[in-house]
N, C-alpha and C positions, 0 to 999 in steps of 0.2 A: 093344637099347633096351629101355626101360616105354613097355609101350602099352595102350590100351583101347579096349572097343568103343560105341563108343556109336549106340546107332538104324540099329545094323545096319553100318557101316560105323567101318577102323580106325579110332584113333591113336594117331600117335608121342605123349611124356612125353617132357617137356623141362623137369629145371630149371634155378630161378638161383636166383641168391644175389642179397637184396634190401634193399631199408630199409624191406619193407613186407608182409606177404602179399599178391600177388594172384593171380585166376589169365585169363587172357590164351585164346581158340580164335583160331587164324588158323589158314584151309585145314585141312588134316586132324592140324596140333601145339597141342598142352594147352601151354602154359609157363604151369610153378608158380614163381613169384617167390615165396620165401620173409627170413621173416624171424624170427620169435617161433617159429610152425607148425609142425612137424611137416610135410612136403611130405602122404603118404598121406592125412594127415586132411584137409590143402586139401581135395586130390583130393573123397573121397568127399563131403565136401559140399557141393561142387558137383555133383559129377553124382546126390549128391539134389536138391538142388534140379532142374537141370533135366531132371531122372528125372519131379517129381511138378508142373514146369505141366505136361511134353506128359498128362504121366495127366486132366489138371484140362482142358490143351484139346481132348483125344479124345474127356472127359462130356459137358463143353458140347457140342460137334457131337454127342455120340448122344444129345442131351435135344433139340437143338431141330430136327434132323431127326420127334423126336416118332412117332414106330415103338411106340414104349411112355412109361407114365407112372410117373414114378418121385414118391413119395412125401413130406416129408418129408428135411435133407439130406444130404445122403453125399460125404462123403473120403476122401481117401488119406491112407495111413501107408508111410513108406518105412522098413524093418528090415531087419537084415541077415539077422538067421534070422525062418522060421515055425515055430513047435513045432518044434521040432529038424529037421525034415525037410529035411534033403541037394538035394530035390525036389522039392518045393513052392516054386512062385512067389508067388502071391496067396493070397490068404482077406478071407474077406467078416467082421465082426465087428461087430457092431453094424452104427450106419449106417458105419463103417468100410471099409475096404476092403485091407488091410495087403497090403504091394507089395513081395520080396526085389529090397532095388537091385542087383543083377547083370538085375534086365529090363531094366538100361538099353542093355544087349546086342543085344535083341529089338530086331528092328524095329519098326515102325508099326502097321501089319495084324495084328503079331501081338500088342500092346500093346491094342490095340483087342480081339481074342478075347479076353487076359486080362477084360477092364475089365466088355465085353461076360458070362461065364461069370460072371461073379462074381455079377454083378449079375442072371443068370435064377439066380442061389443064393436070393437076398430072397424069391426068388418061389416056388421050390419047391429046395428043400434038395436031393435022390439025382434022376441022371442018366438022368430019368425021360423020356417020347419027350416030356409038356408037358415041362420041363429045354430041353430038343432045340427044340421046336418056336415057344422065348422065343429061344432063341440065331439060331434064323434068319431073324424076325424082328425084331432086334433089328437084324441081323450079316448081309447075307442071302449072302456068299458069307465066313460065316466058315470053310471047311476054308480057300483062303489061310493066314487068319493061324494055326488049329490046326496046317498043314501046318510054314508058317511055326518057330511055335512048338517044332516038333518037332527044325529042322533044326537050329538053333542053343540044343538043349540041353545041349552041354555050355560053353554060357558061362552054363548056367544055376547047373551043379555043380563050375563049380570059379570057383581063383579070383581077384578080378573084375580088378583088375589084371595083366601078365603079360611076365616079362622077368626083365633083371638089373639 
């Protein structure tokens, strides 16, 4: 059975034929109803939208906390690869943060760390003392997210969808 991890929780994937393409999430099951499009395409599109939505929520929460002022609009783009580097999960590029689709597997506190890390790169490019002070200011318990990111590293390096 195919499965995918979403925000730290495993979900079984059930494929069904239907008169129209759609996706339903019921408990820990993702039901992909297919008609015209391949199920993997539908699933990737669903996961990208779900990840984007969560990134926006986390970013808005960071802004509301008011620990740092971010000038201008910041947006996210969900991508399959970043710079052809398998281990890279995110990258700040202009007013966007590129985030690898596999980041959908990360628990939300690890996603927050990824966002905070990239926001800190807007203010300073290198991992200096100033950089880590910015990270700690925005996310005082950033080590929790950092540790989860390391724990979930295998999900970032391997195929998103597991199973046969």
